[in-house]
KEMAR-322186 format. One record per residue (C-alpha): residue number from 0; residue in three letters; z, x, y. Coordinates in Angstrom, 1 decimal. Layout:
// KEMAR-322186
<r NUM "ALA" <Z X Y>>
...
//
This chain:
// KEMAR-322186
<r 0 "MET" <-8.2 -71.9 80.8>>
<r 1 "LYS" <-6.7 -72.2 77.3>>
<r 2 "ILE" <-3.4 -70.5 76.7>>
<r 3 "GLY" <-5.0 -68.7 73.7>>
<r 4 "THR" <-7.8 -67.4 75.8>>
<r 5 "PHE" <-5.4 -66.3 78.5>>
<r 6 "LEU" <-3.3 -64.3 76.0>>
<r 7 "ILE" <-6.4 -62.6 74.6>>
<r 8 "ILE" <-7.7 -61.6 78.0>>
<r 9 "CYS" <-4.3 -60.3 79.0>>
<r 10 "ALA" <-4.1 -58.1 75.9>>
<r 11 "TRP" <-7.6 -56.9 76.7>>
<r 12 "VAL" <-6.7 -55.9 80.3>>
<r 13 "ILE" <-3.5 -54.2 79.1>>
<r 14 "CYS" <-5.5 -52.2 76.6>>
<r 15 "VAL" <-8.0 -51.1 79.3>>
<r 16 "VAL" <-5.2 -50.1 81.7>>
<r 17 "ASN" <-2.8 -48.3 79.4>>
<r 18 "MET" <-5.2 -46.4 77.1>>
<r 19 "PRO" <-7.4 -43.5 78.0>>
<r 20 "ALA" <-10.7 -44.4 79.7>>
<r 21 "HIS" <-12.8 -43.6 76.7>>
<r 22 "MET" <-10.7 -45.6 74.2>>
<r 23 "CYS" <-9.5 -49.1 73.7>>
<r 24 "TYR" <-9.6 -50.5 70.2>>
<r 25 "ALA" <-9.3 -47.1 68.4>>
<r 26 "SER" <-6.9 -44.2 68.4>>
<r 27 "SER" <-7.8 -40.9 70.1>>
<r 28 "HIS" <-8.8 -39.6 66.7>>
<r 29 "ALA" <-11.8 -41.9 66.5>>
<r 30 "GLY" <-13.8 -40.2 69.3>>
<r 31 "PRO" <-15.2 -41.8 72.4>>
<r 32 "GLU" <-17.3 -45.0 72.5>>
<r 33 "ILE" <-21.0 -45.0 73.3>>
<r 34 "ILE" <-23.3 -47.6 74.8>>
<r 35 "VAL" <-26.7 -47.8 73.0>>
<r 36 "GLY" <-29.6 -49.7 74.4>>
<r 37 "LEU" <-31.2 -52.0 71.8>>
<r 38 "GLY" <-34.1 -53.6 73.8>>
<r 39 "ARG" <-35.4 -55.3 77.0>>
<r 40 "PRO" <-35.9 -59.0 76.1>>
<r 41 "ARG" <-36.3 -61.8 78.6>>
<r 42 "GLY" <-34.2 -63.9 76.2>>
<r 43 "VAL" <-32.1 -63.4 73.2>>
<r 44 "THR" <-29.9 -65.4 70.8>>
<r 45 "ILE" <-26.8 -63.8 69.3>>
<r 46 "ALA" <-24.4 -65.0 66.6>>
<r 47 "VAL" <-20.9 -63.5 66.4>>
<r 48 "SER" <-18.2 -63.1 63.8>>
<r 49 "ASP" <-14.6 -64.1 64.4>>
<r 50 "GLY" <-12.6 -62.5 67.2>>
<r 51 "TYR" <-15.1 -62.3 70.1>>
<r 52 "THR" <-14.7 -63.4 73.7>>
<r 53 "LEU" <-17.5 -64.1 76.2>>
<r 54 "LEU" <-17.0 -62.7 79.7>>
<r 55 "ALA" <-19.5 -63.4 82.4>>
<r 56 "ASP" <-19.6 -62.4 86.0>>
<r 57 "ASP" <-19.7 -66.0 87.1>>
<r 58 "GLY" <-16.0 -66.1 86.1>>
<r 59 "CYS" <-16.4 -67.6 82.7>>
<r 60 "VAL" <-14.0 -66.5 79.9>>
<r 61 "GLN" <-14.5 -68.2 76.6>>
<r 62 "ASP" <-13.1 -67.4 73.1>>
<r 63 "LEU" <-15.9 -67.7 70.5>>
<r 64 "PRO" <-15.4 -69.1 67.1>>
<r 65 "SER" <-17.0 -67.4 64.1>>
<r 66 "GLN" <-20.8 -68.1 63.9>>
<r 67 "ALA" <-21.0 -69.3 67.5>>
<r 68 "ASN" <-24.6 -68.9 68.8>>
<r 69 "ILE" <-25.0 -67.6 72.3>>
<r 70 "ILE" <-28.4 -68.3 73.8>>
<r 71 "LEU" <-29.2 -66.0 76.8>>
<r 72 "LYS" <-32.2 -66.3 79.1>>
<r 73 "LEU" <-33.4 -64.6 82.3>>
<r 74 "ASN" <-33.8 -67.0 85.1>>
<r 75 "ASP" <-34.2 -67.0 88.9>>
<r 76 "TYR" <-30.5 -66.9 89.3>>
<r 77 "GLY" <-29.6 -64.2 86.8>>
<r 78 "ILE" <-28.6 -64.8 83.2>>
<r 79 "GLU" <-28.5 -68.4 81.8>>
<r 80 "TYR" <-26.1 -68.6 78.9>>
<r 81 "ASP" <-25.4 -71.5 76.5>>
<r 82 "VAL" <-22.7 -71.2 73.8>>
<r 83 "LYS" <-23.3 -73.5 70.8>>
<r 84 "VAL" <-21.1 -74.3 67.8>>
<r 85 "SER" <-22.7 -76.4 65.1>>
<r 86 "GLY" <-25.4 -77.4 67.5>>
<r 87 "SER" <-23.1 -78.6 70.3>>
<r 88 "THR" <-22.7 -76.8 73.6>>
<r 89 "VAL" <-19.1 -75.6 74.3>>
<r 90 "CYS" <-19.8 -73.4 77.3>>
<r 91 "GLN" <-22.7 -72.8 79.6>>
<r 92 "GLY" <-23.4 -71.3 83.0>>
<r 93 "ASP" <-25.5 -68.9 85.1>>
<r 94 "ALA" <-24.1 -65.3 85.4>>
<r 95 "PRO" <-25.5 -63.3 88.3>>
<r 96 "SER" <-26.1 -60.1 86.3>>
<r 97 "GLN" <-23.8 -59.5 83.3>>
<r 98 "VAL" <-22.6 -61.2 80.2>>
<r 99 "PHE" <-20.3 -59.3 77.7>>
<r 100 "LEU" <-19.4 -60.4 74.1>>
<r 101 "VAL" <-16.2 -58.5 73.6>>
<r 102 "ASN" <-15.0 -57.7 70.1>>
<r 103 "ASN" <-11.2 -58.1 70.4>>
<r 104 "TYR" <-10.1 -56.6 67.1>>
<r 105 "GLY" <-12.6 -53.8 66.6>>
<r 106 "SER" <-13.7 -55.0 63.2>>
<r 107 "GLY" <-16.2 -57.8 64.1>>
<r 108 "SER" <-20.0 -57.7 64.4>>
<r 109 "PHE" <-22.8 -59.6 66.1>>
<r 110 "THR" <-26.2 -60.5 64.9>>
<r 111 "VAL" <-29.5 -60.9 66.8>>
<r 112 "LEU" <-31.0 -64.3 65.7>>
<r 113 "ALA" <-33.9 -64.5 68.2>>
<r 114 "ASP" <-35.5 -62.1 70.6>>
<r 115 "SER" <-38.3 -63.1 73.1>>
<r 116 "THR" <-39.8 -59.6 73.0>>
<r 117 "LEU" <-43.2 -59.6 71.4>>
<r 118 "GLY" <-43.1 -57.7 68.1>>
<r 119 "SER" <-39.4 -57.3 68.3>>
<r 120 "ASP" <-37.7 -55.8 65.2>>
<r 121 "LEU" <-34.2 -56.6 66.2>>
<r 122 "ILE" <-34.1 -60.1 64.7>>
<r 123 "GLY" <-31.6 -60.2 61.8>>
<r 124 "ARG" <-30.0 -56.9 62.7>>
<r 125 "GLU" <-26.2 -56.9 62.7>>
<r 126 "TYR" <-24.2 -54.5 65.0>>
<r 127 "ARG" <-20.6 -53.4 65.1>>
<r 128 "GLY" <-18.7 -53.6 68.4>>
<r 129 "ASP" <-19.5 -55.3 71.6>>
<r 130 "ALA" <-22.8 -56.9 72.9>>
<r 131 "ILE" <-23.7 -56.0 76.5>>
<r 132 "ILE" <-26.3 -58.1 78.3>>
<r 133 "MET" <-27.4 -57.1 81.8>>
<r 134 "LYS" <-30.1 -58.2 84.2>>
<r 135 "ASP" <-32.5 -55.4 85.1>>
<r 136 "GLY" <-35.3 -56.5 87.3>>
<r 137 "ARG" <-37.6 -58.9 85.4>>
<r 138 "SER" <-36.0 -58.4 82.0>>
<r 139 "LEU" <-32.6 -58.1 80.4>>
<r 140 "ILE" <-31.0 -55.1 78.8>>
<r 141 "LEU" <-29.4 -55.8 75.4>>
<r 142 "ALA" <-27.0 -53.0 74.5>>
<r 143 "ASN" <-24.3 -52.3 71.9>>
<r 144 "LEU" <-20.9 -50.7 72.8>>
<r 145 "LEU" <-19.2 -49.1 69.8>>
<r 146 "GLN" <-17.3 -46.0 68.6>>
<r 147 "ILE" <-19.4 -42.9 68.3>>
<r 148 "GLU" <-18.5 -42.4 64.6>>
<r 149 "GLN" <-19.6 -45.9 63.7>>
<r 150 "TYR" <-22.8 -45.4 65.6>>
<r 151 "LEU" <-23.5 -42.3 63.5>>
<r 152 "TRP" <-23.1 -44.2 60.2>>
<r 153 "SER" <-26.3 -46.0 61.0>>
<r 154 "VAL" <-28.1 -43.2 62.8>>
<r 155 "VAL" <-27.8 -40.7 59.9>>
<r 156 "SER" <-28.8 -43.4 57.5>>
<r 157 "CYS" <-31.9 -44.3 59.5>>
<r 158 "GLU" <-33.0 -40.7 60.4>>
<r 159 "LEU" <-33.0 -39.4 56.8>>
<r 160 "PRO" <-34.1 -40.6 53.4>>
<r 161 "LYS" <-31.3 -41.9 51.2>>
<r 162 "ASN" <-31.9 -39.3 48.4>>
<r 163 "TRP" <-31.8 -36.2 50.6>>
<r 164 "HIS" <-29.2 -33.5 50.0>>
<r 165 "THR" <-25.7 -34.0 51.2>>
<r 166 "GLU" <-25.7 -30.8 53.2>>
<r 167 "THR" <-28.7 -32.1 55.1>>
<r 168 "LEU" <-26.9 -35.3 55.9>>
<r 169 "LYS" <-23.9 -33.4 57.2>>
<r 170 "ALA" <-26.1 -31.2 59.4>>
<r 171 "GLN" <-27.8 -34.3 60.8>>
<r 172 "ALA" <-24.4 -35.9 61.5>>
<r 173 "ILE" <-23.3 -33.0 63.6>>
<r 174 "ALA" <-26.6 -32.7 65.5>>
<r 175 "SER" <-26.8 -36.4 66.1>>
<r 176 "ARG" <-23.1 -36.6 67.3>>
<r 177 "THR" <-23.8 -33.7 69.7>>
<r 178 "TYR" <-27.0 -35.2 71.0>>
<r 179 "ALA" <-25.6 -38.6 71.7>>
<r 180 "LEU" <-22.4 -37.3 73.4>>
<r 181 "ARG" <-24.4 -34.9 75.6>>
<r 182 "GLN" <-26.8 -37.6 76.7>>
<r 183 "THR" <-23.9 -39.8 77.8>>
<r 184 "GLY" <-22.3 -37.0 79.8>>
<r 185 "PHE" <-19.5 -36.2 77.4>>
<r 186 "TRP" <-20.1 -32.4 77.7>>
<r 187 "THR" <-16.6 -30.9 77.2>>
<r 188 "PRO" <-13.5 -32.0 75.2>>
<r 189 "ASN" <-11.9 -33.3 78.4>>
<r 190 "SER" <-14.9 -35.3 79.6>>
<r 191 "PRO" <-14.2 -39.0 80.3>>
<r 192 "GLY" <-16.1 -41.2 77.8>>
<r 193 "PHE" <-17.2 -44.7 78.4>>
<r 194 "ASP" <-14.9 -46.5 80.8>>
<r 195 "ARG" <-14.0 -50.0 79.7>>
<r 196 "GLY" <-12.9 -50.7 83.2>>
<r 197 "LEU" <-16.6 -51.2 84.0>>
<r 198 "LEU" <-16.5 -54.3 81.8>>
<r 199 "ARG" <-13.4 -55.7 83.4>>
<r 200 "SER" <-14.8 -55.2 86.9>>
<r 201 "PHE" <-18.4 -56.2 85.9>>
<r 202 "SER" <-19.6 -52.9 87.5>>
<r 203 "LEU" <-21.7 -51.7 84.6>>
<r 204 "LYS" <-25.2 -50.6 85.8>>
<r 205 "PRO" <-28.5 -50.5 83.8>>
<r 206 "GLY" <-28.5 -46.7 84.4>>
<r 207 "ASP" <-25.3 -46.4 82.5>>
<r 208 "VAL" <-27.3 -46.9 79.3>>
<r 209 "LYS" <-28.2 -43.3 78.5>>
<r 210 "VAL" <-29.1 -43.6 74.8>>
<r 211 "TRP" <-31.6 -46.0 73.2>>
<r 212 "ALA" <-31.9 -47.1 69.6>>
<r 213 "GLY" <-35.5 -45.9 69.1>>
<r 214 "ALA" <-37.1 -42.6 68.0>>
<r 215 "THR" <-37.2 -41.4 71.6>>
<r 216 "ASP" <-33.5 -40.8 71.2>>
<r 217 "GLN" <-32.2 -41.5 67.7>>
<r 218 "VAL" <-33.1 -44.2 65.3>>
<r 219 "TYR" <-30.3 -46.8 65.1>>
<r 220 "LYS" <-30.6 -50.1 63.3>>
<r 221 "GLY" <-27.0 -51.3 63.0>>
<r 222 "LYS" <-24.6 -52.1 60.2>>
<r 223 "LEU" <-26.9 -53.4 57.5>>
<r 224 "PHE" <-28.8 -50.1 57.3>>
<r 225 "GLU" <-25.7 -48.0 56.7>>
<r 226 "ASP" <-26.0 -45.9 53.5>>
<r 227 "PRO" <-22.7 -44.9 51.7>>
<r 228 "ARG" <-23.8 -41.3 51.3>>
<r 229 "ALA" <-24.7 -41.0 55.0>>
<r 230 "VAL" <-21.4 -42.6 56.0>>
<r 231 "GLU" <-19.5 -40.1 53.8>>
<r 232 "ALA" <-21.4 -37.2 55.5>>
<r 233 "CYS" <-20.3 -38.5 58.9>>
<r 234 "VAL" <-16.7 -38.9 57.7>>
<r 235 "ASP" <-16.6 -35.4 56.3>>
<r 236 "THR" <-17.9 -33.9 59.5>>
<r 237 "LYS" <-15.9 -36.2 61.9>>
<r 238 "GLY" <-15.5 -34.7 65.4>>
<r 239 "LEU" <-17.7 -31.6 64.7>>
<r 240 "VAL" <-20.1 -30.7 67.5>>
<r 241 "LEU" <-22.4 -27.9 68.6>>
<r 242 "THR" <-21.4 -26.0 71.7>>
<r 243 "TYR" <-22.5 -23.1 73.9>>
<r 244 "GLU" <-20.0 -21.5 76.2>>
<r 245 "GLY" <-17.6 -24.4 75.9>>
<r 246 "GLN" <-20.1 -27.2 76.5>>
<r 247 "LEU" <-22.2 -29.4 74.2>>
<r 248 "ILE" <-25.7 -28.2 73.7>>
<r 249 "GLU" <-28.8 -30.4 73.9>>
<r 250 "ALA" <-29.1 -30.7 70.1>>
<r 251 "PHE" <-32.7 -31.5 69.7>>
<r 252 "PHE" <-34.2 -32.2 66.3>>
<r 253 "HIS" <-37.5 -33.5 64.9>>
<r 254 "ALA" <-39.1 -34.5 61.6>>
<r 255 "ASP" <-40.9 -31.3 60.5>>
<r 256 "ALA" <-41.6 -27.9 62.2>>
<r 257 "ALA" <-44.0 -27.1 59.3>>
<r 258 "GLY" <-43.1 -23.4 59.2>>
<r 259 "MET" <-41.9 -22.5 62.7>>
<r 260 "THR" <-39.9 -24.1 65.5>>
<r 261 "GLU" <-40.6 -23.8 69.2>>
<r 262 "ILE" <-38.5 -23.1 72.3>>
<r 263 "PRO" <-38.1 -25.7 75.0>>
<r 264 "GLN" <-39.9 -23.6 77.6>>
<r 265 "PHE" <-43.2 -24.3 75.8>>
<r 266 "VAL" <-42.6 -28.0 75.2>>
<r 267 "TRP" <-40.9 -29.4 78.3>>
<r 268 "GLY" <-40.7 -26.4 80.6>>
<r 269 "GLY" <-37.4 -24.7 81.5>>
<r 270 "SER" <-35.3 -22.6 79.1>>
<r 271 "LEU" <-32.1 -23.2 77.1>>
<r 272 "PRO" <-30.4 -19.9 76.1>>
<r 273 "TYR" <-29.2 -21.2 72.7>>
<r 274 "TYR" <-32.6 -21.8 71.3>>
<r 275 "SER" <-35.0 -19.4 69.5>>
<r 276 "ALA" <-38.3 -20.0 67.6>>
<r 277 "VAL" <-37.3 -19.5 64.0>>
<r 278 "ASP" <-39.3 -19.4 60.7>>
<r 279 "GLU" <-38.5 -22.0 58.1>>
<r 280 "VAL" <-37.9 -22.0 54.3>>
<r 281 "PRO" <-41.3 -22.8 52.9>>
<r 282 "HIS" <-41.6 -26.5 52.0>>
<r 283 "LEU" <-44.1 -29.3 51.7>>
<r 284 "SER" <-43.9 -32.6 53.4>>
<r 285 "PRO" <-46.2 -35.5 54.5>>
<r 286 "HIS" <-46.5 -33.6 57.8>>
<r 287 "SER" <-47.4 -30.2 56.4>>
<r 288 "GLU" <-51.1 -30.8 57.2>>
<r 289 "TRP" <-52.7 -33.8 59.0>>
<r 290 "LYS" <-56.0 -34.8 60.4>>
<r 291 "VAL" <-57.0 -37.3 63.1>>
<r 292 "GLU" <-60.6 -38.1 64.0>>
<r 293 "ILE" <-61.5 -40.1 67.1>>
<r 294 "ASP" <-65.0 -40.8 68.5>>
<r 295 "GLY" <-65.9 -39.7 72.0>>
<r 296 "VAL" <-66.3 -43.2 73.5>>
<r 297 "THR" <-62.7 -44.1 72.3>>
<r 298 "VAL" <-61.4 -40.9 73.8>>
<r 299 "GLY" <-62.9 -41.9 77.2>>
<r 300 "GLN" <-61.5 -45.4 77.0>>
<r 301 "LYS" <-58.0 -44.2 76.2>>
<r 302 "LEU" <-58.1 -41.8 79.1>>
<r 303 "SER" <-59.5 -44.2 81.7>>
<r 304 "ASP" <-55.9 -45.3 82.5>>
<r 305 "LYS" <-55.3 -41.8 83.5>>
<r 306 "GLY" <-58.1 -41.9 86.0>>
<r 307 "PHE" <-60.5 -39.9 83.8>>
<r 308 "SER" <-64.2 -40.6 84.2>>
<r 309 "GLY" <-67.4 -39.5 82.5>>
<r 310 "SER" <-68.4 -38.8 79.0>>
<r 311 "VAL" <-66.0 -36.4 77.3>>
<r 312 "GLU" <-67.6 -33.1 76.5>>
<r 313 "MET" <-64.7 -30.9 75.3>>
<r 314 "ILE" <-61.0 -31.0 74.5>>
<r 315 "LYS" <-59.0 -27.8 74.2>>
<r 316 "GLY" <-55.4 -26.7 74.1>>
<r 317 "LEU" <-53.8 -24.6 76.8>>
<r 318 "LYS" <-50.8 -22.3 77.1>>
<r 319 "PRO" <-49.6 -22.0 73.5>>
<r 320 "GLY" <-46.0 -21.3 72.8>>
<r 321 "VAL" <-44.3 -18.9 70.4>>
<r 322 "SER" <-45.4 -20.9 67.4>>
<r 323 "GLY" <-48.8 -21.9 68.8>>
<r 324 "ARG" <-47.9 -25.5 69.9>>
<r 325 "TRP" <-49.9 -26.3 73.0>>
<r 326 "PHE" <-48.1 -26.8 76.2>>
<r 327 "SER" <-50.9 -28.9 77.6>>
<r 328 "LEU" <-54.3 -30.2 76.7>>
<r 329 "ASN" <-57.5 -30.1 78.8>>
<r 330 "VAL" <-60.2 -32.8 78.6>>
<r 331 "LYS" <-63.5 -32.2 80.3>>
<r 332 "SER" <-66.6 -34.2 81.2>>
<r 333 "ALA" <-69.6 -33.2 83.3>>
<r 334 "LYS" <-67.8 -34.4 86.4>>
<r 335 "ASP" <-64.1 -34.5 85.7>>
<r 336 "SER" <-61.3 -32.5 84.2>>
<r 337 "LEU" <-57.8 -33.7 83.1>>
<r 338 "GLU" <-54.8 -31.8 82.0>>
<r 339 "LEU" <-52.2 -33.7 79.9>>
<r 340 "ARG" <-48.8 -32.8 78.6>>
<r 341 "PRO" <-47.8 -33.4 74.9>>
<r 342 "THR" <-45.7 -36.5 75.8>>
<r 343 "GLU" <-48.9 -37.9 77.2>>
<r 344 "PHE" <-51.7 -36.8 74.8>>
<r 345 "MET" <-49.8 -37.2 71.5>>
<r 346 "PRO" <-49.4 -41.0 71.7>>
<r 347 "ILE" <-52.8 -41.4 73.3>>
<r 348 "PHE" <-54.6 -39.7 70.4>>
<r 349 "GLY" <-52.1 -40.6 67.7>>
<r 350 "LEU" <-51.1 -37.0 66.9>>
<r 351 "LYS" <-48.0 -36.1 65.1>>
<r 352 "SER" <-47.4 -32.9 67.0>>
<r 353 "ALA" <-48.9 -30.5 69.6>>
<r 354 "TRP" <-49.6 -27.9 66.9>>
<r 355 "PHE" <-53.3 -28.3 66.1>>
<r 356 "SER" <-56.9 -27.1 66.3>>
<r 357 "VAL" <-59.5 -29.4 67.8>>
<r 358 "PHE" <-63.2 -29.6 67.0>>
<r 359 "ARG" <-66.1 -31.4 68.6>>
<r 360 "LYS" <-68.8 -32.6 66.2>>
<r 361 "GLY" <-71.9 -34.9 66.3>>
<r 362 "GLY" <-73.8 -36.3 69.2>>
<r 363 "ASN" <-76.6 -33.8 68.7>>
<r 364 "LEU" <-74.3 -31.2 70.4>>
<r 365 "GLU" <-73.3 -27.9 69.0>>
<r 366 "THR" <-70.2 -28.0 67.0>>
<r 367 "LYS" <-67.5 -26.4 69.0>>
<r 368 "GLY" <-63.8 -25.9 68.2>>
<r 369 "CYS" <-60.6 -24.6 69.8>>
<r 370 "LEU" <-58.6 -22.9 67.1>>
<r 371 "ASN" <-54.8 -22.8 67.4>>
<r 372 "PRO" <-53.5 -19.2 67.8>>
<r 373 "GLY" <-50.5 -20.0 65.7>>
<r 374 "PHE" <-52.5 -20.9 62.7>>
<r 375 "ASN" <-53.5 -18.4 60.0>>
<r 376 "VAL" <-57.0 -17.2 59.2>>
<r 377 "TYR" <-57.5 -15.3 56.0>>
<r 378 "VAL" <-59.1 -11.9 56.2>>
<r 379 "ASP" <-60.6 -9.9 53.3>>
<r 380 "ASN" <-59.9 -6.2 54.1>>
<r 381 "GLY" <-61.7 -5.0 51.0>>
<r 382 "GLU" <-58.5 -4.8 48.9>>
<r 383 "LYS" <-57.0 -8.2 49.3>>
<r 384 "VAL" <-57.2 -11.4 51.2>>
<r 385 "GLN" <-54.3 -11.8 53.6>>
<r 386 "PRO" <-53.2 -14.2 56.3>>
<r 387 "VAL" <-53.5 -13.2 59.9>>
<r 388 "LYS" <-52.3 -15.2 62.9>>
<r 389 "MET" <-55.2 -16.6 64.9>>
<r 390 "GLY" <-53.6 -15.3 68.1>>
<r 391 "SER" <-54.0 -11.7 67.0>>
<r 392 "CYS" <-57.8 -12.1 66.4>>
<r 393 "ASN" <-60.8 -12.0 68.6>>
<r 394 "VAL" <-63.4 -14.6 67.4>>
<r 395 "VAL" <-66.7 -14.5 69.2>>
<r 396 "GLY" <-67.6 -17.8 70.9>>
<r 397 "ALA" <-70.3 -19.1 73.0>>
<r 398 "GLU" <-69.4 -17.4 76.3>>
<r 399 "PRO" <-67.5 -14.3 77.3>>
<r 400 "ASP" <-64.6 -16.3 78.8>>
<r 401 "CYS" <-64.1 -18.1 75.5>>
<r 402 "LEU" <-63.3 -15.0 73.5>>
<r 403 "SER" <-60.1 -15.8 71.6>>
<r 404 "GLY" <-57.0 -14.7 73.5>>
<r 405 "VAL" <-53.7 -16.4 73.0>>
<r 406 "GLU" <-53.9 -18.1 76.4>>
<r 407 "GLN" <-57.3 -19.8 75.9>>
<r 408 "GLY" <-57.6 -20.3 72.1>>
<r 409 "ALA" <-60.6 -19.2 70.1>>
<r 410 "PHE" <-63.9 -21.0 70.0>>
<r 411 "VAL" <-66.2 -21.2 67.0>>
<r 412 "LEU" <-69.7 -22.6 67.0>>
<r 413 "SER" <-72.3 -24.0 64.6>>
<r 414 "PRO" <-75.6 -25.8 65.2>>
<r 415 "GLY" <-75.8 -29.3 66.5>>
<r 416 "GLU" <-75.1 -32.2 64.3>>
<r 417 "ALA" <-76.5 -35.7 64.5>>
<r 418 "GLY" <-74.4 -38.9 64.5>>
<r 419 "THR" <-71.6 -40.2 66.7>>
<r 420 "LEU" <-69.8 -37.7 68.9>>
<r 421 "ARG" <-66.3 -37.3 67.6>>
<r 422 "PHE" <-63.3 -35.1 68.0>>
<r 423 "ILE" <-61.3 -33.9 65.0>>
<r 424 "PHE" <-57.7 -32.7 65.3>>
<r 425 "GLN" <-56.4 -30.7 62.4>>
<r 426 "GLY" <-52.7 -30.0 62.7>>
<r 427 "LYS" <-49.3 -29.6 61.1>>
<r 428 "GLY" <-45.8 -30.7 61.7>>
<r 429 "SER" <-44.3 -33.8 63.2>>
<r 430 "GLY" <-42.4 -34.0 66.5>>
<r 431 "HIS" <-41.8 -31.7 69.4>>
<r 432 "GLY" <-40.8 -28.7 67.2>>
<r 433 "VAL" <-37.5 -27.8 69.1>>
<r 434 "GLY" <-34.2 -27.4 67.2>>
<r 435 "MET" <-33.5 -28.6 63.7>>
<r 436 "SER" <-36.5 -29.6 61.5>>
<r 437 "GLN" <-35.3 -32.3 59.2>>
<r 438 "TYR" <-37.7 -31.4 56.4>>
<r 439 "GLY" <-36.9 -27.8 56.9>>
<r 440 "ALA" <-33.2 -28.5 56.8>>
<r 441 "ASN" <-33.5 -30.3 53.5>>
<r 442 "ALA" <-35.5 -27.4 52.1>>
<r 443 "MET" <-32.7 -25.1 53.0>>
<r 444 "ALA" <-30.1 -27.5 51.4>>
<r 445 "GLU" <-32.2 -27.6 48.3>>
<r 446 "SER" <-32.1 -23.8 48.3>>
<r 447 "ASN" <-28.3 -23.9 48.3>>
<r 448 "TYR" <-27.7 -23.4 52.0>>
<r 449 "SER" <-24.6 -25.2 53.4>>
<r 450 "TYR" <-24.7 -27.5 56.4>>
<r 451 "LEU" <-23.1 -24.7 58.5>>
<r 452 "GLU" <-25.8 -22.3 57.5>>
<r 453 "ILE" <-28.5 -24.8 58.3>>
<r 454 "LEU" <-27.1 -25.4 61.8>>
<r 455 "GLU" <-26.7 -21.7 62.4>>
<r 456 "HIS" <-30.3 -21.2 61.5>>
<r 457 "TYR" <-31.8 -23.8 63.8>>
<r 458 "TYR" <-29.2 -23.4 66.7>>
<r 459 "PRO" <-28.6 -19.7 66.3>>
<r 460 "LYS" <-26.4 -19.2 69.4>>
<r 461 "ALA" <-24.4 -22.3 69.2>>
<r 462 "LYS" <-20.8 -22.7 67.9>>
<r 463 "ILE" <-19.5 -25.5 65.7>>
<r 464 "GLU" <-16.2 -26.9 67.1>>
<r 465 "LYS" <-14.0 -29.8 66.1>>
<r 466 "TRP" <-13.2 -32.1 69.1>>
<r 467 "TRP" <-11.3 -34.8 67.3>>
//
């Protein structure tokens, strides 16, 4: 081993031993570190800036010069790695399960040069902090370990448009900080954060990656996507989190509630006491109204993987929530019936939300529709036309058991129509509808509400505390 390498590793070990478990390269005022999953490739090539060291669980310790390329591939033995500088190999080996590219000074970055994943969008992206590569079954996990505040610089930049109001950016920073910390198990101010001892002992597990870089958690694209205004919003709200009875809340947010949010009970099941369904400041967005049309044959094909058989005859929503968003969706054929949850049917049918009415048209069948009880109908009472919630109306349908009712939805009929049988979804909003609506939050900011008032509106029973 080179003397320089030995000194760097000794310094790294001393740092891990002597500093708190959730810190190493930063002071306690920087907040904990977070590990973020980037992808699951079978192979990846990474370039590093100056100040990185490769650590592999086959015993290899190698200082990496600036712009060294590290080629990593999954093989029968674990992870094959090949370190090249100017095209020449300087280090190679087979690690059983883990390779770490450790940023020794806290200011470096690594860049993904190649990724074997089909359709990968990671190529060319640059990330602060450490690169984590682990074997996980028949693929690798590529992850990024960095300080929570630096992570947020990119998250807030990617989650919201650059020209949105500063107060919206601040509200997003606090919600995103709370969400990420809660997901990683950092629930109270005294919770241990990420333990760098897991790197030193090569005992990190795939399950330790609790947060991923896609929209299922929070959009994170690394250093090159950081916007100065978003970074400033993160700095201005540094360490601020949302709590309930001393613990972090599950700070859910989504693109657009389109008028009213929903409570978790009617989205995922189970209740969280700090959430309420709240009305929004009126606003328009690309998600205010939407329409998706899909033919009956395609519906059947898309559901075949779920074990559904037969020609689809009807689709209707079930168990609407406070806002009217459906808790589940029922699909019927002459010989089969299938109930799906929003997490299943929204991607299958390409729907933005679970807040919609659905109509069957064509196929020489009577046109039949399931109206959402949370939508307005307009009633002329002789003096004026006024909106009335569908759920408070009784609309006569084809059969007695299809008479409106909040539970079953309302059915409307018209004579049969020729042409291809198709199903039309007419809805509004984007996302699950729980917690902060990003478009709604920006509408509040544009109406002179502060970030504190925005958070109080969407998380009415939560407190805002400063943890660092």
